[in-house]
N, C-alpha and C positions, 0 to 999 in steps of 0.2 A: 689240670694244668700244673706244671711245676713252677714254683715261685721261689726266688732266692732274695734274701735281704739279710741285713745284720740287725740283731737285737742285742742291745747292751754290749756291743763290740764283738759279738760272736756271729759268724755267718751261719745261716740256716737255709736249707732248701726243703720245701714242703710240697706235697702233691695234694692240692685241694682244688675245689671249684673256684674259678676266678672271681665269682661274685660273693664268695664267703667273706663276711666282715672280718677285718683284721683282728677285732676283739676276740673272735672265736678261734682264729689261728693262734693268737698269743696264748690264750687260756687252755684250749682243748688240745691243740696240736703240739705246742711247745712248753706248756706247763708254767707260764708266767701268770700266776693266779692273783697277783697283786692288782692287776687291771680288772676293775669290777664292771659287771653288767648292771645298769641302772634302769634305763628306759628303752633302749634300742632305737631311739629316733634322734639322737644327738642333742637332746634338750637338757639333760641333767649334768653331764660332764664327768660322771663316775668312771668312765672308760678312757679318760684323757691320757694320751701318751705323746711323746715327741716324735714326729716324723720329719727327718732331715732338719732337726732343731726347732720345728714349729709345733706348738701345742695343737693336737687334733683329737677329735672324738673318734676313737677306734671303731665304734659301732657303725660309723658312716663311711669308713674307708674300706674299700674292697681289697682282697688279697692281690688282685691284679694291679690296683692302683699303688700298692706298697712295694711292688717289684723293684728291686735295686735300691731301696731306701735304707737309711740308717734310722733305726727305731730305738728309742729309749723308753723303758718302762720304769715304774717306781722301784723295781728291784735294781736297776742300774743307775738311778738318779745320783747317788753319792759319787760313784766313780766318774760319771759324766761331768760332774762339777769339780772334780779334782779333790774331793774330800779326803782327808788323811785316812789311810788304811781302808778307804771305801766303806766306812761304817755308816756314817750319817752325813748328809749334806747339811750345810748351815740352815737351810729352810726347815729341815726335819728337826734339828736341834731347837730352833725357835718354836716349832709346833709343840714340842714337849715342854719347853720353858713357859709358854703361855697357855698350856693345857687346852689346846684347841679342840681335839676330838672329844666327842661324847660317845656316840655309837661307833664312829670311825669309818663307816661304810664309804662315804664319799671322799675320804681324805687322800687316797692315793691319786685320784683324778685332780683334786683340789691342789695338792702339792705340785703336780706336774704343770698345771695351769699357772700357778703362782711363780714357779721357777722360771717358766718361759717369760712371764711378765718382767720379772726382776732382771733377767738377762738383757732384755730390750730396754728396760727403764728401771735402773737401780734405785730411783727415788720417786716412786709414784705418789701422786696426791690421792686423796680419798675418791675424788671423781674419776681419776684414771683407773683406780682399782675397781670401782663399780662398773666402769665401761668395759674393762678387759676381762674380769673374772665373773663369768656368767654361770659358773657351776652352782648346783643346788645343794644346800646342806639342810636336810630336814630337821636337824637338831637346832638350827639357828645360831651356830657359833660364829656368825659373821663379825661381831665385835672382837672376838679373840683372834680370828683370822687377820683382821685389819691390824691389830696390835702386833702380831707376829711379823707381818710384812713390814710395818714401820720400824720395828726393832732392828730388822736387817738393813733397812735403808738408812737408818741413823747410825749404824755401826761404823 
């Protein structure tokens, strides 16, 4: 089936099986490799992208379900948030300032989930962060993630 959607503001049409996960369309068909495969069952969040502005786990969204959607990947996050020269989104700069990543594997999905939370709730409490951000970080950098989020909400 032929599927058309926008990724980071660019229209793409791909000819893939309609049940192919959006994750594989993004990575293998379109080359957006910042979106990571983690578990394949929507549990870890490494594959989180924005679909029509909502954080979604791309391993559980089919190509057919994404038809006509506006998709933002980690590669397009800065531009989608209006960051100067589309280099770094404020959340990405906070990640660096608070030295959040260790191995970094989960971070693209984590950043996408956190940016969606902050768009909806610019000043989340710890309980709201815990409820909203269910992505898994095997390195356990949750205190740094929380500090980065609070630094943005206090700015």
